[in-house]
C-alpha positions in Angstrom: 3.2 98.7 -36.0 5.0 100.9 -38.6 8.1 100.4 -36.3 7.6 96.4 -36.1 8.1 95.8 -39.0 10.8 98.4 -40.4 12.8 96.4 -37.5 12.6 93.0 -38.0 12.7 93.3 -42.3 15.3 90.5 -41.8 13.0 88.5 -40.1 10.0 88.7 -42.7 12.4 88.5 -45.0 14.2 85.0 -44.5 10.1 83.7 -43.6 9.2 84.7 -46.7 12.1 83.2 -48.2 12.2 79.8 -46.9 8.2 79.9 -47.9 8.7 80.5 -51.7 11.3 77.7 -52.0 8.5 75.8 -50.1 6.2 76.6 -53.5 9.4 74.9 -55.4 10.5 78.0 -58.0 13.8 77.7 -58.6 16.4 79.3 -55.3 18.5 81.6 -57.7 15.9 83.7 -58.3 14.2 83.4 -55.1 17.3 84.1 -53.4 17.6 87.4 -55.5 14.1 87.9 -56.2 13.3 88.4 -51.8 16.5 90.1 -51.7 15.9 93.0 -53.9 12.1 93.0 -53.1 12.9 93.4 -49.1 15.8 96.3 -51.0 12.7 97.8 -51.6 10.4 97.8 -49.1 13.6 98.7 -47.2 14.2 101.8 -49.0 10.0 102.4 -48.1 10.6 101.9 -44.5 13.8 104.3 -44.6 16.4 101.4 -43.7 17.9 101.1 -46.8 19.2 103.6 -48.9 19.2 103.6 -52.1 22.7 103.8 -53.3 23.1 100.3 -51.5 21.7 99.3 -54.4 24.7 100.0 -56.6 27.0 98.4 -54.6 24.8 94.8 -55.4 26.2 94.1 -58.9 30.2 95.4 -57.5 29.9 93.2 -54.9 28.4 90.3 -57.5 31.9 90.7 -59.6 34.1 90.7 -56.4 32.8 87.9 -55.3 31.9 85.4 -57.8 32.9 86.7 -61.3 36.1 87.5 -60.1 37.2 84.9 -57.6 39.6 83.1 -58.5 39.2 80.3 -55.8 36.6 79.5 -57.5 37.4 78.8 -60.6 38.6 75.4 -58.5 34.1 74.5 -59.3 34.3 74.3 -62.6 37.6 72.2 -62.9 35.8 69.8 -60.3 33.0 69.3 -62.1 34.9 69.2 -65.6 37.4 65.8 -63.6 34.6 64.3 -62.0 32.2 64.1 -64.9 35.2 62.8 -67.2 35.6 60.0 -64.8 32.3 59.1 -64.6 33.2 58.1 -68.5 36.2 56.9 -67.8 35.6 53.2 -66.2 37.6 53.8 -63.8 34.6 53.1 -61.5 33.7 49.4 -62.3 37.8 49.0 -62.4 38.1 49.5 -58.9 34.6 47.7 -58.1 35.8 45.1 -59.2 38.9 45.1 -58.0 37.6 44.7 -54.4 34.9 42.8 -54.2 37.7 40.0 -54.7 39.5 41.3 -51.8 36.7 41.9 -49.5 34.8 38.0 -50.3 35.8 36.5 -47.7 34.7 38.8 -45.0 30.6 39.1 -43.9 28.8 41.8 -46.3 32.2 42.7 -48.1 30.6 43.3 -51.4 28.4 46.4 -49.3 31.8 47.1 -47.7 33.8 47.1 -51.0 30.8 49.3 -52.2 31.4 51.8 -49.8 35.7 51.6 -50.0 34.5 52.7 -53.6 32.5 55.2 -52.7 35.3 56.5 -50.7 37.8 56.2 -53.1 35.5 58.2 -55.7 34.7 61.0 -53.6 38.5 61.8 -52.6 38.8 62.1 -57.2 35.5 63.8 -58.3 34.2 65.2 -54.8 31.0 65.6 -57.3 27.4 63.9 -55.4 25.6 63.1 -58.4 28.2 61.5 -60.8 29.6 59.2 -57.6 25.5 58.3 -56.7 24.6 57.4 -60.5 28.3 56.1 -61.2 27.5 53.6 -57.8 23.6 52.8 -58.7 24.6 52.2 -62.0 27.9 50.1 -61.4 26.7 47.4 -57.7 23.0 48.4 -57.2 23.0 44.9 -60.1 25.4 43.0 -58.8 24.3 43.8 -55.1 20.8 42.5 -55.9 21.8 39.4 -58.2 23.8 38.5 -55.6 21.2 38.6 -52.9 21.2 41.8 -50.7 18.4 43.5 -49.0 17.1 46.3 -51.0 17.8 48.4 -48.0 21.2 47.2 -47.1 22.0 47.9 -51.2 20.2 51.8 -51.7 21.5 52.6 -48.5 25.3 51.9 -49.0 25.2 53.2 -52.2 23.7 56.7 -51.3 25.6 56.9 -48.3 29.4 55.8 -49.8 27.8 57.9 -52.8 27.4 61.0 -51.1 30.6 60.8 -49.2 32.0 62.9 -52.2 30.6 66.4 -50.3 33.1 65.8 -47.5 36.5 64.1 -48.8 38.7 66.8 -50.9 38.2 67.5 -53.7 35.1 68.7 -51.9 33.0 71.6 -53.9 31.3 72.0 -51.1 34.4 72.7 -49.2 35.5 75.6 -52.0 32.5 77.7 -51.9 32.1 77.4 -48.0 36.0 78.7 -47.9 35.5 81.3 -50.3 32.3 82.1 -48.4 34.4 82.3 -44.8 37.8 83.4 -46.0 39.3 79.9 -44.7 41.7 79.0 -46.8 40.3 76.1 -49.5 43.7 73.8 -48.3 43.3 74.0 -44.6 39.6 73.1 -45.2 40.5 70.1 -47.3 42.9 69.1 -45.0 40.5 69.1 -42.0 37.5 67.7 -43.5 40.5 64.2 -44.9 40.0 62.5 -41.2 36.0 63.1 -40.6 35.3 61.7 -44.1 37.6 59.1 -43.1 36.4 58.5 -39.8 32.0 58.9 -41.5 33.9 56.1 -43.8 34.5 53.7 -41.3 31.9 53.9 -39.4 29.8 52.6 -42.8 31.6 49.4 -43.2 31.2 48.7 -39.3 27.9 49.1 -39.5 27.8 46.9 -42.6 30.5 43.9 -40.6 28.6 43.9 -37.3 25.2 44.0 -39.5 26.7 41.5 -42.0 27.8 38.9 -38.9 24.1 39.2 -37.5 21.9 39.3 -40.7 23.8 37.2 -42.9 20.5 36.3 -45.0 21.1 40.1 -45.7 24.3 40.3 -47.3 25.4 36.4 -48.8 29.0 36.4 -49.0 31.2 36.8 -52.2 31.8 32.7 -54.3 35.4 32.3 -52.6 36.4 31.2 -56.0 35.5 34.4 -57.5 37.7 36.3 -59.0 41.0 35.8 -60.3 41.8 32.2 -59.8 46.3 32.7 -60.0 48.9 35.3 -57.9 50.0 37.4 -61.7 46.3 38.1 -62.4 45.6 38.5 -59.3 48.4 41.5 -58.9 47.3 43.0 -62.6 43.5 42.9 -61.4 44.9 45.4 -58.7 47.6 47.5 -60.2 45.0 47.8 -63.1 41.5 48.4 -60.8 44.6 51.0 -57.9 47.0 52.6 -60.5 44.3 55.3 -62.4 42.5 56.5 -58.9 45.6 56.3 -56.6 47.6 58.7 -59.9 44.5 60.9 -60.1 44.3 61.5 -56.0 48.4 61.6 -55.7 48.0 64.5 -58.5 45.0 66.1 -56.8 45.4 66.5 -53.2 48.6 65.1 -53.4 49.8 68.5 -54.8 47.6 70.8 -52.3 48.9 68.8 -49.3 52.4 69.1 -50.5 52.0 73.3 -50.9 52.8 72.7 -54.7 49.9 74.0 -55.9 45.9 76.1 -54.7 43.6 74.4 -55.0 42.4 75.9 -58.4 45.5 75.0 -59.9 45.0 71.7 -58.8 42.0 71.5 -59.9 43.5 71.8 -63.6 45.9 69.3 -63.4 43.0 67.2 -62.0 41.2 67.6 -65.4 44.6 66.7 -67.3 44.8 63.5 -64.9 41.5 62.4 -66.0 41.7 63.0 -69.7 45.0 61.1 -69.6 42.9 58.4 -67.3 39.9 58.4 -70.2 42.4 57.4 -73.0 43.9 54.8 -70.8 40.7 53.4 -70.6 40.3 53.9 -74.1 37.3 56.4 -73.7 38.3 59.6 -75.1 36.7 60.7 -78.7 34.7 63.7 -79.2 31.4 62.5 -78.6 33.0 61.8 -74.8 34.2 65.1 -74.6 30.9 67.3 -76.2 28.8 65.3 -73.8 31.4 65.9 -71.0 31.5 69.7 -72.0 27.6 70.2 -72.1 27.2 68.2 -68.3 30.3 70.3 -66.5 28.4 73.5 -68.1 25.0 72.3 -66.9 25.9 71.9 -63.4 28.6 75.2 -63.3 25.7 77.6 -64.8 23.4 76.2 -61.1 26.4 76.7 -59.3 26.6 80.2 -59.7 23.7 81.7 -60.6 22.9 80.4 -56.5 26.0 82.3 -55.4 24.5 85.8 -57.5 21.6 84.9 -55.6 22.9 84.1 -51.9 25.5 86.7 -52.7 21.9 89.8 -52.9 20.2 87.7 -50.7 23.2 87.6 -48.0 24.0 91.9 -48.7 20.6 92.7 -48.2 19.8 91.3 -45.2 23.1 91.9 -43.3 21.5 95.6 -44.0 18.3 95.1 -42.7 20.3 94.8 -39.1 19.3 90.6 -40.0 22.6 90.0 -37.4 21.3 91.7 -35.0 17.9 90.7 -34.7 18.8 87.0 -35.3 21.6 87.6 -32.4 18.1 89.5 -29.6 16.2 86.3 -31.2 18.4 83.8 -30.1 18.4 85.8 -26.4 14.7 86.1 -25.6 14.6 82.5 -26.1 17.3 81.6 -24.2 19.7 80.3 -26.1 22.7 82.8 -25.4 25.5 80.8 -25.0 28.1 79.7 -27.1 27.3 75.4 -26.5 23.6 76.2 -26.6 23.7 78.7 -29.6 25.9 76.0 -31.6 23.7 73.1 -30.9 21.1 75.1 -31.5 23.2 75.9 -35.6 23.5 72.1 -35.6 20.2 71.0 -34.8 19.0 74.1 -37.8 20.7 73.1 -40.8 20.0 69.1 -40.1 16.2 70.4 -39.8 17.3 71.7 -43.1 18.3 69.7 -44.4 15.1 67.7 -45.1 13.7 70.8 -47.6 16.6 71.8 -49.3 19.6 71.5 -50.7 23.7 72.2 -48.6 24.2 75.3 -51.3 21.0 76.4 -50.1 21.6 76.0 -46.2 25.4 77.1 -46.7 24.9 80.5 -48.1 21.5 81.4 -46.0 22.8 79.4 -42.8 26.6 81.2 -42.3 26.8 84.4 -42.9 24.0 84.5 -40.6 24.8 82.7 -37.6 29.4 82.7 -38.2 29.5 85.9 -37.3 27.7 85.3 -34.3 29.3 82.9 -32.8 32.0 83.9 -34.0 32.0 86.4 -30.6 31.8 83.5 -28.1 35.1 81.4 -26.8 35.0 77.7 -27.0 38.1 77.6 -24.4 39.4 75.1 -23.3 37.1 72.9 -25.2 39.1 74.3 -28.2 43.0 74.9 -27.9 42.5 78.3 -28.9 39.8 80.3 -29.9 41.0 81.2 -32.6 41.1 77.7 -34.8 36.7 77.9 -33.8 35.6 79.0 -37.3 37.7 76.1 -39.2 36.1 74.0 -36.9 32.3 75.2 -37.6 32.9 75.0 -40.7 33.9 71.6 -41.1 31.1 70.5 -38.5 28.2 72.4 -40.5 30.0 70.2 -43.8 29.4 66.5 -41.6 25.7 68.0 -40.6 25.3 68.7 -45.0 26.4 65.3 -45.8 22.8 64.0 -44.3 20.7 67.1 -46.8 21.2 64.7 -49.5 20.1 61.6 -47.9 16.7 62.8 -45.5 13.3 63.2 -47.4 11.5 64.4 -49.3 14.0 66.7 -50.5 17.3 64.5 -50.4 18.7 65.3 -54.2 20.9 61.9 -53.4 17.3 59.7 -53.5 16.1 61.5 -56.2 19.4 60.3 -58.3 18.9 56.9 -57.1 15.5 56.6 -57.3 15.7 57.8 -61.5 18.9 55.1 -61.6 17.5 51.9 -60.6 15.4 49.3 -61.9 11.6 49.4 -60.6 11.7 46.5 -58.1 13.5 48.7 -55.9 10.8 51.4 -54.5 11.1 54.7 -53.0 10.5 52.8 -49.7 13.1 50.6 -50.1 15.3 53.4 -50.7 13.6 55.6 -47.4 14.1 53.0 -44.9 17.8 52.4 -46.3 19.6 55.2 -46.0 17.7 55.6 -41.6 20.0 53.7 -40.3 23.1 55.9 -42.3 21.5 59.5 -41.6 21.5 58.1 -37.5 25.3 57.5 -38.7 26.5 60.2 -40.0 25.1 62.2 -37.2 27.3 59.6 -34.5 29.4 60.8 -36.7 29.0 64.4 -36.1 29.0 63.9 -32.8 32.0 62.3 -32.4 33.1 66.1 -34.4 31.9 68.0 -31.7 33.5 65.9 -29.0 36.2 65.5 -30.2 37.5 68.6 -32.1 40.7 66.8 -32.9 39.6 64.4 -36.0 38.9 67.9 -37.5 41.7 69.8 -36.1 43.9 67.7 -35.5 45.8 66.7 -39.1 46.0 70.9 -40.0 47.7 71.1 -36.5 49.9 68.7 -37.5 50.5 70.5 -40.9 51.5 73.8 -39.7 47.7 75.7 -41.0 47.2 77.0 -37.4 50.3 78.1 -36.4 
């Protein structure tokens, strides 16, 4: 029994982490506390040396505090928070409504397109979902849209920010797996746009088959003259286009690193807030406070996850996981990949994307990296980029799946009382299925992920 426990401490560590997280303790404390506790157990069972604890603080310092890539996270959080309060999204939705007024489901399509555009400027799901709910939901309900379709459209469009660059998740995943963030951004563009396109197609088909769920906008709505129409388009599309050009254009063009582009994006967001006459000291104070709280949460979890992964691997976690997979008959590359995708999807019902990312990737990525996926991939060196973006696509479902889908919590705190959690749960089911379809397409056709990085020379 003693020898069995000593050999399987890593497995027990993972199980204890899962149980305690279900109890509801803060994730950052759980990750770090479980790591320290099992480090002590490892010393007792003589499989972990006390001197290894001395490497924990330098590891945290080197991987998180001194990490130049993670500086981009506070930048993008600050930029997204400013945009949330600048009024850019409100003008954009009004313009998209007018442009799509003659198309069945045009208002819902406008919300999806706005979510796509805002995803390319903020990268923060909470801000996008709350902003879209406040701006779009009253209009959709007023126009007679189904409550389920309305909340499903808003929740799914708001979560696009976790995949479409500049995504905070991709910054953290790139640092975790030592992949260039610029390469990850390029690889995630097409999957994100395909997912947005799948939403739009679904909404169009549903509105055509069941028009009572998505009544069309009146033909006389919006500007009537050509001059007013062009002025509306210019005023609505120029600000977000400017910010997308500043952030993504500088990265893809090779003029700036993601960290530098984040700083430029903050300056651009401040300029847009000034342009919309929303920039004042009260707004700045609120933005700084909100950004600081969000950043503290992110980095505290990074600290805890760094401790957890260090102790887990020191206890032989990689070898134990490989042995367990082999014992379960999951010993081929494709079976392991499907197992990991299924695991990530199921964990998304209960955990946040950051927790899943920081726990699953360090455990399974080294195992899958040893598997040869040619000829499905042109060269096996492209596997890690493909795998990480597949996980990113999969993790988007974590924001929508009950009971702990964070987008659902953001939305419930914002919707009127007439919209219940039952409406929200029923509304997101079709969009979760659409996300799984997009994931399947990215697995079957790897060029959806690898095509743009190969075209821009990131994979040479």
